[in-house]
C-alpha positions as CSV (number, residue, x, y, z in Angstrom):
1,M,157.4,65.6,42.7
2,A,154.2,67.4,43.7
3,L,154.4,70.0,46.5
4,R,152.9,69.0,49.8
5,L,150.4,71.7,50.7
6,S,149.7,72.7,54.3
7,P,146.2,72.1,55.7
8,H,145.3,75.8,55.4
9,M,146.5,76.0,51.8
10,T,144.7,72.7,50.9
11,V,141.5,74.1,52.2
12,M,141.9,77.4,50.4
13,Q,142.7,75.8,47.0
14,N,139.8,73.4,47.3
15,A,137.4,76.2,48.0
16,V,138.5,78.4,45.1
17,Q,138.5,75.5,42.7
18,K,135.0,74.7,43.6
19,A,133.8,78.3,43.2
20,A,135.8,78.6,39.9
21,K,133.7,75.9,38.2
22,R,130.5,78.0,38.4
23,L,132.3,81.2,37.6
24,L,133.7,79.7,34.4
25,R,130.1,78.7,33.4
26,D,128.9,82.2,34.2
27,F,131.8,83.7,32.3
28,A,130.8,81.7,29.2
29,E,127.3,83.0,29.5
30,V,128.4,86.6,29.9
31,E,130.3,86.3,26.5
32,Q,127.1,85.1,24.8
33,L,125.0,87.8,26.4
34,Q,127.2,90.8,25.7
35,V,124.9,92.2,22.9
36,S,121.7,91.1,24.6
37,I,119.2,93.5,26.0
38,K,119.4,91.6,29.3
39,G,121.2,93.8,31.8
40,P,124.4,92.0,32.6
41,G,125.1,94.0,35.8
42,D,122.8,91.9,37.9
43,F,124.1,88.7,36.4
44,V,127.7,89.5,37.3
45,S,126.6,90.5,40.8
46,Q,124.9,87.2,41.2
47,A,128.1,85.5,40.0
48,D,130.0,87.3,42.7
49,I,127.5,86.4,45.4
50,R,127.3,82.7,44.4
51,A,131.1,82.4,44.3
52,E,131.4,84.0,47.7
53,Q,128.7,81.8,49.2
54,T,130.5,78.7,47.8
55,I,133.9,79.8,49.2
56,R,132.4,80.7,52.6
57,E,130.6,77.4,52.9
58,E,133.8,75.4,52.1
59,L,135.9,77.4,54.6
60,I,133.3,77.1,57.4
61,K,133.2,73.4,57.0
62,A,137.0,73.1,57.3
63,R,137.6,75.8,59.9
64,P,134.3,76.6,61.7
65,G,135.8,79.1,64.2
66,Y,137.4,81.5,61.8
67,A,136.1,85.0,61.1
68,F,135.5,86.4,57.6
69,L,135.9,89.8,55.8
70,M,134.2,89.5,52.4
71,E,133.7,92.0,49.6
72,E,130.0,91.2,49.1
73,S,128.9,90.2,52.6
74,G,131.2,92.2,54.9
75,A,132.5,91.1,58.3
76,E,131.3,87.9,60.0
77,G,132.4,86.2,63.2
78,S,134.0,87.4,66.5
79,D,135.6,90.8,66.6
80,N,138.4,89.3,68.7
81,W,139.2,86.7,66.0
82,A,142.4,84.6,66.1
83,W,142.2,83.8,62.4
84,R,140.3,85.6,59.6
85,W,139.6,84.9,56.0
86,V,139.7,87.9,53.7
87,I,137.9,87.1,50.4
88,D,137.3,88.7,47.0
89,P,135.2,86.2,45.1
90,L,135.7,88.0,41.8
91,D,138.5,90.5,41.4
92,G,138.3,92.1,37.9
93,T,134.5,92.2,37.6
94,T,134.5,94.7,34.7
95,N,136.8,92.4,32.8
96,F,134.5,89.5,33.6
97,L,131.5,91.5,32.4
98,H,133.2,92.3,29.1
99,G,134.3,88.8,28.4
100,I,138.0,89.5,29.1
101,P,139.7,86.4,30.7
102,H,141.7,88.4,33.2
103,W,139.9,88.1,36.6
104,A,140.6,86.1,39.7
105,I,139.5,84.8,43.1
106,S,141.6,86.1,46.0
107,I,141.8,84.8,49.6
108,G,144.0,86.0,52.3
109,L,144.3,84.4,55.7
110,E,145.2,86.7,58.6
111,R,146.5,85.6,62.0
112,R,146.3,87.7,65.3
113,L,149.6,87.7,67.2
114,Q,150.1,87.7,71.0
115,D,150.7,91.5,71.0
116,G,147.3,92.1,69.3
117,S,148.7,92.9,65.9
118,T,147.9,90.9,62.8
119,E,149.8,89.4,59.9
120,I,149.0,87.8,56.6
121,A,149.7,84.1,57.1
122,A,148.6,82.7,53.7
123,G,147.2,84.0,50.4
124,L,146.2,82.8,47.0
125,V,145.1,84.5,43.8
126,Y,143.5,82.1,41.3
127,N,142.8,83.0,37.6
128,P,140.6,80.1,36.5
129,A,140.6,81.2,32.8
130,A,144.4,80.7,32.7
131,A,144.5,77.9,35.2
132,E,147.1,79.9,37.2
133,M,147.1,79.4,41.0
134,F,149.4,81.9,42.7
135,W,149.8,81.0,46.4
136,A,152.1,81.8,49.3
137,E,152.5,81.1,53.0
138,K,154.5,83.2,55.4
139,G,158.1,81.8,55.6
140,V,157.4,79.2,52.9
141,G,157.7,81.1,49.7
142,A,155.5,82.0,46.7
143,Y,154.5,79.7,43.9
144,L,152.6,79.6,40.6
145,N,151.0,76.2,40.6
146,E,154.1,74.2,41.6
147,R,156.8,76.6,40.4
148,R,158.7,78.8,42.9
149,L,158.4,82.5,42.2
150,R,160.9,85.3,42.4
151,V,160.4,89.0,41.7
152,S,162.2,90.4,38.7
153,A,165.9,91.5,38.9
154,R,165.7,94.6,36.8
155,R,167.5,97.6,38.2
156,N,167.0,100.4,35.7
157,L,163.9,102.5,35.5
158,N,164.2,102.8,31.7
159,E,163.8,99.0,31.5
160,A,161.0,98.7,34.1
161,L,157.4,97.7,33.3
162,F,154.9,98.8,36.0
163,A,151.3,98.1,36.6
164,T,148.7,100.3,38.2
165,G,144.9,100.8,38.6
166,I,143.7,103.8,36.7
167,P,141.1,105.6,38.8
168,F,137.4,105.5,37.8
169,A,134.3,107.4,38.8
170,A,134.0,105.9,42.3
171,V,137.6,106.8,43.3
172,A,138.2,109.8,45.6
173,P,139.1,113.0,43.7
174,A,142.4,113.3,45.8
175,N,143.5,109.8,44.7
176,R,142.6,110.6,41.1
177,L,144.7,113.7,41.1
178,A,147.6,111.9,42.9
179,F,147.5,109.1,40.3
180,A,147.7,111.7,37.4
181,R,150.7,113.4,39.0
182,T,152.5,110.0,39.6
183,L,151.7,108.8,36.1
184,G,153.0,112.0,34.6
185,G,156.2,111.8,36.5
186,L,156.9,108.1,35.7
187,M,155.9,107.8,32.1
188,P,158.9,109.5,30.6
189,Q,161.3,107.3,32.7
190,V,160.0,103.8,32.3
191,A,159.5,101.1,29.6
192,G,155.8,100.9,30.1
193,I,152.8,101.2,32.4
194,R,149.9,98.7,32.2
195,R,146.4,98.7,33.5
196,F,144.8,95.3,33.3
197,G,142.0,95.8,35.7
198,A,142.5,93.3,38.6
199,A,144.7,94.4,41.5
200,A,145.1,90.9,42.9
201,L,146.5,89.7,39.7
202,D,148.7,92.7,39.3
203,L,150.3,91.9,42.6
204,A,150.6,88.2,41.7
205,W,152.4,89.2,38.5
206,V,154.9,91.3,40.4
207,A,155.6,88.2,42.5
208,A,156.1,86.3,39.2
209,G,158.5,88.8,37.8
210,R,156.2,89.8,35.0
211,Y,155.9,93.3,36.3
212,D,158.7,95.1,38.1
213,G,156.3,97.0,40.3
214,F,152.7,98.0,41.0
215,W,151.0,100.9,42.8
216,E,147.5,101.8,43.6
217,L,145.8,104.0,46.2
218,G,142.7,103.2,48.3
219,L,142.6,99.4,47.8
220,K,140.3,97.3,50.0
221,P,141.8,94.5,52.1
222,W,140.2,91.8,49.9
223,D,141.9,93.4,46.8
224,C,145.4,93.2,48.1
225,N,146.0,91.0,51.2
226,A,146.9,87.9,49.3
227,G,148.9,89.8,46.8
228,I,150.9,91.6,49.4
229,L,152.1,88.2,50.8
230,L,152.8,86.9,47.4
231,V,155.2,89.7,46.6
232,R,156.9,89.5,50.0
233,E,157.4,85.8,49.8
234,A,158.8,86.1,46.2
235,G,161.6,88.4,47.6
236,G,159.9,91.8,46.9
237,F,158.6,94.6,49.1
238,A,154.9,95.6,49.5
239,T,154.3,98.7,51.7
240,D,152.5,102.0,51.6
241,P,154.4,104.9,50.0
242,Q,156.0,105.8,53.3
243,G,157.1,102.2,54.0
244,G,154.3,101.3,56.4
245,D,151.7,98.6,56.4
246,P,149.5,99.0,53.3
247,R,146.6,97.3,55.0
248,E,146.2,100.4,57.2
249,N,145.3,102.8,54.4
250,G,145.0,100.7,51.2
251,H,147.8,102.6,49.5
252,V,150.0,99.8,48.0
253,V,153.4,100.0,46.4
254,A,154.9,96.6,45.5
255,A,158.1,96.0,43.6
256,N,161.4,94.2,43.5
257,P,164.0,95.5,46.0
258,T,165.7,97.9,43.6
259,M,162.5,99.4,42.1
260,H,160.6,99.6,45.4
261,P,162.2,102.8,46.8
262,L,162.1,104.5,43.4
263,L,158.4,103.7,43.0
264,C,157.6,104.7,46.5
265,A,159.3,108.1,45.9
266,A,157.3,108.6,42.7
267,V,154.0,107.8,44.3
268,L,154.7,109.9,47.3
269,D,155.7,112.8,45.0
270,G,152.4,112.4,43.2
271,M,150.4,112.4,46.5
272,Q,152.2,115.5,47.7
273,A,151.8,117.3,44.4
274,A,148.0,116.5,44.6
275,Q,147.8,118.1,48.0
276,R,149.4,121.2,46.8
277,G,146.9,121.3,43.9
C-alpha cells in the first residue's frame, strides 16, 4: 500500500519532480557538450537558476506565506518567519557538469518554535538520475521512496565506510588543514573513505545505511538541513563535532549511534591539530 504523504511532503515532492524534468534534459545536453568549445559553466548556472525558480514558484503557490533561504537567490520573506524553505536546486554541480549522475535537489523545511528557536520539520533529497527520493518528517521516520530507512548497525571502525567532502580551492585554509589531519588519523583505522561530491546525498546515504558515517566542515544550510533530518529520523545522530547543532557553524558529523562519538572525536582531533599547526 502506498504511503500517505503529509500536505507539506506532497508539496515538496511535487515541486522537486517538476524541477527534475528540466534538470534531466539539461543533464543530457551537458553530456553532449563536454568536449564542445561552448563554456559549460554558464549553462550549469542557468540549470541551477531555472530549477530554483521552478521550485520557488511551486512552493509559493502552495504556501504563499513561507520564507525562503535559497542557494542561488538568498533569503526571501519575513525575517520573523514561522516556516522557511531551505533549498539547494542542484547539489553536486561539478558532477552534473562532468556528466556524472550523482547530484540531487535538496529541500529542508524549518519551523520556528514558541521559544524562538528553530527545528527542521521536513526534508527531502531527490536524485532524479537514479529515481531515488529520500524524505523525512520529524517524528515520522525516514524513507527512500516508500521503504523505511535505518542507519547501519556496524560497530567496528575497521569495518566502517565513511564519506566526506574533500576541500577544494574555495574552502577556508583552516578547514583544509583540519580535513587533512582528520583523514590522516582515520585512514589507517577504517574500511574506506569516499568522496562522491554531493553532501546532501552523502547524508541521505548515511540514513540509508550505505555509509556508516559522514563528516564535512563549513557546509551551508541548503547543503545539509534535509540530510540532517534524514539521518536523525533513520536512527542516527547528526551534530557538530562537539555535539551541538550543526546548523550553527556548518560543521557536520553524521553516523550511526556507535560510530558517531568515534567520528566526532576524530574530527575534533583534526580541528585541534590544525589549530596547533
